[in-house]
N, C-alpha and C positions, 0 to 999 in steps of 0.2 A: 617217349617218341615225341608227346606234345612240347615237353618242357624244352626237351631237345632241338627243336625246331622255333622255339620263341626266345631261347637262350641264343640261336643265329640270327635271328631275325636283330634283334637287340646288339650285338655286335656287330651285324651288317650296317646297322643305322649310325652308330659311334662311329665304325672307319668309314662311312660316308661323308660323316659330317666333319670329322679332322681332314679327310681331303679336299672339301669345300672350303674350310678355313684355310688349309696349305696352298690354294693355290686361285682361287678365285677373291678372297678377299684382299690380298696384295693389287690383283688385277685391277677391283673394283675400286681400288683408292688412287692407284696411278690414274685411271680413268677419269674419278672426280678430280684429283689436282690438274689435269688437261681443262675439264669444263669450267673449273674456276677460273685460270688463267683465261681462256675465251670469253669468258665473261668479263674480266676485268679490261682484258683488251677491244670488248665491244663497250663499254662505260669510257672508255677513254679516248676510242676515235670517233664513237656517234654513229658506227656504221654497224652495220649486220653481218656477222661473221658465220659464213657456212657451217654448218654442223658435217658429221660424217655419215650422215642419212642421205644429203642432198648431192653428196659425190659417187654416189653409189649407183651404178646402173648395171640393170640386167640382160643378159643375154640369150635369147630364146635359141633352144635348137633348131639345129638345121640334118639333113640329108646327110652332111659329111660331119656331123660334128664327130664322127671315131677317131678324123686326121686330129683336131684338138686334142683327143687323148692322148694317142702317139705325138705329139711336141710335149705334152705333159711328162709323156715316160722320159722322151728326151732329155728333157730339162732335170728330172732327176739325179739321171746321169750325167750330167753339168756336174749340177752341185754336189756330187758324192765325186765328181773326180777333183772340184774346187778342195773337199774334205781331205783327198788324196794328198794333193799337192800341197797345203797347208801343213800337211803333217810330215810334209819331205819324205813320203813314201815314191816306190818306182814301179806300184801298180797302176791296173788301167780300172777306170771304173765298167767298164761293159767283162770284165775279168772277174773281179769282186763280186759282181751283180748275179753272173753267173754261179761261180764257189756259193752262195747263201741261197740261189735256189736247190743248189744240189743237195746241202745240208740238209735245208729243210725237208724236201722231198725222201731223201733216204732217212731219216728221222724219224718221219710218219711212218714209214712202213715197216722200219725195227721196230718201232714200239708195236705196229700192229701183231709183227712175228711175236714180240715176246707176252704179249696177253693181253695187253691194253685195250680193252675194247670203247671206251668212250673216246666218240671222235673230239670231243671238243676241246679235253684235253691234249689229243694228241695234236690236233694242230697249235694250242698254245706251246706243249713242248716243240712242237717245229719250229713254229716261228722263231723261238726264244734261240734255238741252233742256228735259224737261217739270219740269226742276228751279232754272231760272233763275231765274223770280218769286220762289218760296220762296227761293234764295239772297240773292235783291238784299233781298227784305225782313228775311232774319236779317243779313246786312250793316245795314241803319240800324239795327236794332234793339241789337245791339252794340257800334255807334258811340255809337248817343243814349245806351245805358248807361252806355257810359265814360266819356261824359262829365258825365253824371250824376254817377259817384263823384267824379271827378276836383272836383268844385263842392260835395261835400258837407259835407265837413269846415268848408268858411266857411259855410254855413248852417246848421253847428250852433252852431257859436261866436256865430254873430247871435243864435240862440235864446238861447243862456246867458246874455248881455248884455243880453237882454230879462228874461230870468225874476231874474236879476240885481240887475235894476232894479226889481222887485217886480209885475211884470206878469204878466197871467194866460195859460192855456196858447194858447186864440184868440188874443192879442195878439201873442206869440211866434210862431205861425205864418203871422199878418199881416205881420210881420216880415221872415220871408224872402219870403213872395210880391213882400214891393215889394224888398226890397234885395240878393238874389240875382239871379243868370241865369239864362236859359236854360240848360238843359230843367228845370233845380229851379224855378225861378220858376212855370214853366208848371202844372207837377203841385201845388205849394204854394197855387196859386191856384186849383185844381178844388177842391179840401177847403175852401178857403174857401167858393167858391161852394153846398158840398154843406152849410156848415155855416150859410150865409146861409137857404140854403131848409130848413132845419128839422134835419136829420139829425142824429143822435146822435154826437158825435166818434169815439166807437170805432169806428162803422162807416164812419166817412170816413177815418179811419186806416187801415181793412184796406182799404177801397177801395184809397189809394194805394198800400200793399203790393202790392196784386195788379198793381195798372199798371205799376211801377216792381219786380220782382223781384230785388233787393240785399239779401242777409243782412245788411251794414250800417247799411239804410233799416230792414229788421226790428229789430234792436237798437234803432233811434231809437221806435219805435211801441210797441215792449216797455214801454219806458223811459216812454213817456209814458203809456201808459196805466196802468200801476202806479202812478205819479205819482199820476195820477187819482182813482184807487182808495182805493190806502193813504194818499197825502200826505206819503210821504217827500219827501226832499230829494234829486235826480235830478241836481243839475246836475254833480256830479262826476263822476256816474258818463258822463255826455253827454261831458265833458271827456276824459276817460280815453278814450271812443270816437272821440273827434276825431281826439286822439293816437298812436290806435293805426289809426285807418283813412288817416291822414297817411305812416305811416310801411311800414306794407304797399304803397301806394304808391310810395315812394320805393325802395322794395327791387324792387319790380316794374320802376322804371325802372332802377335798376344793372342788375337781370339783363339786362334789355332791352338797356342798353347795350353791355354786356361780348362776350354771344352773337350781339352786331350781324354779324362776320363769317361766323359758322357758321350763323345763317340765311339769311346772303346764299347762301350755298356749297350749302346745302343747296335756297334755293329756285331756284337756278341748275340744278344737276342735276335738281330735277325737271321744268323745263322745257326742259331741253335736249332729249328726245327731242320730245316737242312741233313746236320752232323746226326742230331739222334735217328730221321729216318735212315739213312743211309746205314747208321750201324746195326737198326733192327734187323735191314736190309741182309746187312752182311750175314750177321750173328743166328738172329732168331727170325730169316724172310716167313713163314708160317703167320706170325703176330702181323703181316701190314699185307700180305698176300690178296686180302680182301680189300684193300684200295683199290686194286687195279684188273680184278679179277672179276670182282661182282659188281653189279650194276651200281645200285646204290651206294656202294663205299665208294668209286668213279667219281659220283655226283658229290659226295661229300671231300674226294681228295681232290676236284678242282676248284670247288668252291677255297679250300685251303691252299692252294697253289694263288689262286687268284687275290685273298687276302692277303698272303705271304709278299707277294709284286707289290698291291698297293701300299703295303704297310712301309715296305723297303722306299718308294718312292716318296712317301708322305717324309721320313724320317731323312731321308736324305734332303729332299726342300728344304725341311727345317735345319738340318745342320749344315749347310752350305750358304751361307748371308752371301750378299754380294755389296764391294763396296763400290 
């Protein structure tokens, strides 16, 4: 028993060290880069640059602080509705939230009926079940944004050709809405509809950036606004942006192809405990019934589930670099 506890402590320490390296080290590196840039700026200008701690103010609690909690909850629903709109789904945030709560509650009580006595494990599985609708929305949103990013360089080329032919910005946006494929066509049709209803082009473009939160699209919107305000020639800038997006997507595709074997091995390693557990539960349930009927077994089972989740998150973080 002592050997098992020591092994569990060593494994936990190694797991936490890997999690720290995967999450905290890149963030610390970014913070260090920002601090170095601030020092360079202070050295060039000879002025004192405020740090983040100087700008943070704390607010004391009041008798009506619960109103702030309600406002924060409403803000979460608003953020969830933004995710739904970005995924181009027809759901309502309140309905999705209600479905998540119902799934979590039903899962919690069903696990209790099936004999799972440990409350922490039941809560963990209930939260996982309640997060399924949000995970589905996030999956659809990621897939749609990836498709938009894949088609966006062609849309920039269409706009550039329209501008070279002497057309206006409105005509270039209409060309994208007519000649490109979904979801690019759908989003730029919304822009043209807003312009037809009397909206300012700056506001319509900002709404487009809110619906499709991609950094490349934000560069495109910034270039159009600058061209409209200053009259500068942004065709060359947009051509460079198109080339940059294509090169980045090409690099991401090459890295995905070169790391296919490693990602497959990681997925197999993450799925192996789940598949083996389900297999024993179907073929020989008495082999694993102590994991959810006995109190000590439930504790070890909870530890295994948490370790599995942390390991999956670490592998996901390592296997998905940002470009």
